[in-house]
C-alpha positions, -999 to 999 in steps of 0.1 A, spaced: 322 -9 -206 355 -31 -198 349 -67 -188 357 -80 -159 384 -99 -176 400 -67 -187 384 -68 -225 358 -47 -239 328 -48 -244 323 -43 -283 285 -29 -292 283 -2 -262 269 29 -264 295 47 -247 330 49 -264 355 73 -248 367 50 -221 379 28 -245 393 54 -267 410 76 -242 426 40 -225 441 33 -265 455 69 -260 472 66 -232 486 38 -243 502 57 -269 479 42 -297 462 69 -323 423 65 -323 398 75 -345 366 88 -334 335 77 -356 302 94 -355 272 91 -370 260 129 -381 227 127 -404 204 102 -411 187 97 -449 155 74 -445 155 48 -419 191 38 -391 185 12 -363 210 42 -348 204 74 -338 221 105 -349 249 111 -326 259 70 -319 299 64 -324 323 38 -328 360 46 -312 387 33 -334 423 21 -327 452 21 -347 451 -17 -339 417 -20 -351 403 -26 -318 372 -12 -321 340 -2 -291 306 11 -304 281 4 -334 266 23 -364 245 1 -377 229 -35 -371 257 -49 -378 263 -43 -417 291 -15 -419 308 -21 -390 342 -40 -402 340 -13 -437 341 16 -408 369 -3 -391 393 0 -421 380 32 -435 388 46 -400 424 30 -395 430 45 -436 420 83 -419 446 71 -391 475 62 -410 465 100 -433 462 121 -398 427 139 -415 395 140 -408 375 130 -437 334 125 -435 322 96 -452 286 80 -471 272 48 -464 244 38 -487 221 54 -513 246 74 -528 276 64 -513 306 57 -533 309 23 -519 280 3 -540 291 -26 -528 274 -14 -491 236 -11 -492 219 -5 -463 181 -15 -453 151 5 -475 177 20 -498 184 47 -468 222 63 -461 243 76 -433 270 102 -431 298 96 -408 322 121 -392 356 108 -390 378 125 -362 415 115 -361 420 146 -344 408 151 -310 424 159 -282 435 131 -253 428 163 -230 394 167 -243 386 134 -240 394 131 -203 376 165 -198 342 149 -209 349 117 -193 354 131 -161 323 152 -160 304 117 -166 323 100 -139 304 129 -119 272 123 -134 269 160 -151 262 160 -190 291 173 -217 295 181 -251 318 172 -276 328 198 -311 325 169 -343 341 186 -375 326 175 -407 348 176 -431 338 177 -465 305 193 -456 297 227 -476 315 255 -452 330 226 -433 302 225 -405 304 207 -367 279 191 -351 281 193 -310 272 160 -298 258 152 -259 265 132 -239 248 123 -204 263 99 -177 249 61 -179 220 49 -165 225 38 -130 212 11 -107 210 7 -74 201 -26 -58 194 -27 -18 190 -65 -7 201 -100 -9 199 -132 -25 202 -147 -58 171 -124 -76 193 -95 -64 225 -106 -80 210 -115 -114 194 -82 -119 230 -68 -111 242 -89 -136 212 -84 -164 211 -46 -157 252 -43 -162 250 -61 -193 221 -36 -202 245 -10 -202 241 1 -161 263 6 -142 253 -9 -109 262 -9 -73 247 -35 -48 242 -23 -15 239 -61 9 244 -68 45 248 -102 30 282 -114 26 274 -146 0 255 -120 -19 283 -95 -22 313 -119 -28 290 -132 -59 292 -100 -74 329 -91 -65 342 -104 -99 315 -85 -122 330 -51 -119 299 -39 -100 303 -17 -72 291 -33 -38 287 -11 -6 282 -37 29 255 -28 49 266 -30 88 245 -43 110 233 -19 130 207 -5 106 221 26 103 232 31 65 247 57 47 222 85 31 210 75 -7 217 92 -34 206 92 -65 201 114 -100 173 119 -121 191 90 -142 191 65 -113 168 36 -111 165 20 -75 152 -17 -66 146 -27 -23 154 -67 -27 154 -75 8 136 -103 29 140 -89 60 117 -56 54 133 -39 83 160 -27 63 135 -10 36 127 12 61 155 24 69 170 33 38 136 38 13 132 75 31 159 88 16 156 68 -18 121 82 -19 135 118 -13 159 118 -44 150 123 -82 158 88 -91 133 79 -118 124 44 -108 121 31 -71 108 -4 -63 100 -31 -41 102 -66 -44 73 -88 -20 40 -94 -24 7 -73 -25 4 -82 12 38 -69 18 37 -39 -5 3 -27 16 22 -37 50 54 -16 41 31 13 29 13 15 59 46 13 76 62 40 58 33 62 66 37 60 101 71 68 97 57 103 82 66 98 45 43 116 23 15 98 1 29 112 -25 63 95 -21 49 60 -13 34 66 -46 66 69 -65 67 28 -53 68 3 -77 56 -24 -55 55 -57 -63 80 -44 -85 85 -61 -117 62 -63 -150 41 -101 -140 39 -113 -107 39 -150 -90 81 -157 -106 100 -180 -89 128 -179 -105 156 -154 -98 161 -148 -136 127 -148 -148 125 -119 -112 156 -97 -121 145 -98 -157 106 -85 -152 119 -58 -127 143 -50 -155 115 -47 -180 99 -23 -158 129 1 -151 133 4 -184 97 16 -198 104 50 -174 136 51 -186 129 47 -224 101 75 -211 122 96 -190 149 101 -224 121 110 -251 110 135 -228 142 150 -231 153 146 -268 193 163 -268 200 136 -243 225 119 -261 214 139 -290 233 163 -314 227 195 -329 238 212 -360 261 241 -354 278 254 -387 311 266 -381 337 281 -408 
């Protein structure tokens, strides 16, 4: 993910946008994929790094113990212009690089991936569609390949105003979410203008655009004028969003439930609302409120990921 100052967030799960930018600047890039684990590993099979010929990189494949070695190996592979598979840890030729608990991992270094192939994957992810990449595994029996499956980033839509909404947007961005903030409050939108966060200005007519969200999207309502909720929440509850939450007291939530029912919203839809949003009640600090809500969002997000074992994980595909 690119930061507002133009730099790249190094420890990101998504590396293809960095790789594409480097390629479009005429640089050679190695795409490094974790393809095998023996023992324990802080990163899953399918984790990736993208390394430019300049030594710049995005992604991570361990808890921080091998990234420098990976960058050096990637630059060597780029210089040679040939793919390779390298083992680290137990049984590796690099006896000075040890992994925790005597474990081992194997990494595929791909320096032959075409810009057009990455662009096609990135285009699908931008449209919030899944995508697949074939990762070559040279030096293995039969020159196997692995299919690396990609899912779009998790997304967070915040509809609301004020410091807690701003803090939640910032925290979620750091947490790797694509974030969009819907607000009628100019001060709220201005405070997000330099944080690479999409904003939607709501007009005073209280006839907002229809909200759309897929199953990798969370929605949080953070209005103080709860009449705005009644205009937007029905469309939110009709989406596939994995989380819908609303800030406010318990009394406010009881009123919210009654008003939505009066508007014909079904009990099943209303029961989807986490209200009051957040893991712990009574917070008065904007940062604490934001952290409480983000933590609650991550609980169903992790459950959602666990229910789809193929999401972001490759499956083996033997190919000569």
